[in-house]
N, C-alpha and C positions, 0 to 999 in steps of 0.2 A: 679409445675415448669416443670416437664417432658413433659406433654402434650403441654405446651406453647412452649418449645424448639422444640418439634417435629413439631408442626403446623407452626412455623416460618421458618423452614428449607425449602430450595428451591428444593432440589433433595433428593429422597429416593431410596433405592434399594428394589425392590419387589421380594420376593422369593415365587415361586410356585413349585409344584411338580405334576407329572402325577400320574395316579392311581397306578403305580408300585413304586412310591416314588422317581423317578429320579428328582433331583432338577433342577431348572432353575432360574437364577438371572438376573434382568435387572434394569438399572437406570430409574426412572420415576419422572415426576412432579405430584404433588398431592395437594389436599386441604382437610382441616379438618372442619367438622361441628358437634359439640357435640361429639358423639361416633362413627361417620362415617367418613371414609376416602374415597375420590373419586379420580380416575385416569382415564384419557381419552386417547383413541387412537386418536392421533392428526395428523397434516399434516407433521411432521418431516419425512424425508425419511426413508422408511423401505423396506426391500427386498421383503416382501410379506404382504398381508393383513390377511393371515391365521397365526396369531401370536401364538407362543407356549404358551405365558402366558394365552391367552384366552382359548386355548384347554385344558391347565392344569386345569384352574379353572372349566371348564365344567366337568372334570373328578374328581377333588379333590378340594373342596372349602376352604380348610385350607391354609392360606397364612401368611407371615410375611413381615413387612416393617421395614427397618433400616435406621435411619439418624444418622450422626455422625459429630463431629467437631474435626479437628486436629489443634494443635498449637505447636510451638517449645517449649513453656512453658508447659510442660506436666501436670501442675496443672490445665490447661484450657481445657484439653481433656474431651470429653463427648460423649455418644451415648445413643440413645433411640430406643428400638425395640417394635413394636406393633404386636401382633398376632390377627388374626381375621378370620371371615368367609366371603368369597367373593361371589359376584354374578354379572352377566353381565346385565347392564341396556340397554334398547333400546327404541326407540320411545319417547313418552312424559315423561317417567321416567327420561330421560337424562336432561331435561330442567333446573331444579333447580341445580343439581350438576355442570352442565356446567357454570352456573352463579357463583358458588363458585370458580371455576377455573379461570374464567375471572376476578374476583375481586382480585385474588392473583397474576396472571401473566399478565403483560402488553401485551405480545405476543399473548394472546388469545383474547384480546379485539376487535381487528379488524378482526381476523380470528379464530372464535371459533372452537373447535374440532368438527369434523363431524362423527367420528367413535363411536364405543361402549364405554360405561363408565363402569369401574369396581367400584363397591361399596363394601367397606369392613366394616363390623360391628366389631368394636374392642371388644375383651373380655379379653385381658391381655396386660399389659405394663410393660416392664422391662427397667431399665436405670442404667447408671453408670456415674460418673464424677470424675475427678482427684482431 
């Protein structure tokens, strides 16, 4: 059930850290295929293309993703965290992961992401629910 909740979520928070361990957290859209999570650098406005998340992954490939659900009825609260090893995909490696993202997000169907793709191989999942 945890992976299913995780995969159906629309937004996750990606946690990366540089080689000194300084953390960085950003909201991301993502898709899941088996034990792989993919995130693309897309057309949403960014202040730079030199993104800290990409620099951090180049220095330290250990990442975490968190999805959660809030409800006024606290018995409905839940969260799922996935820990994994990340790498940056470029060129033809991006084709299949972009299709996973296009299948999940209508916004990507007419305008697929053109930037790098982050691939995360999951090795641990932790979850909680109310």
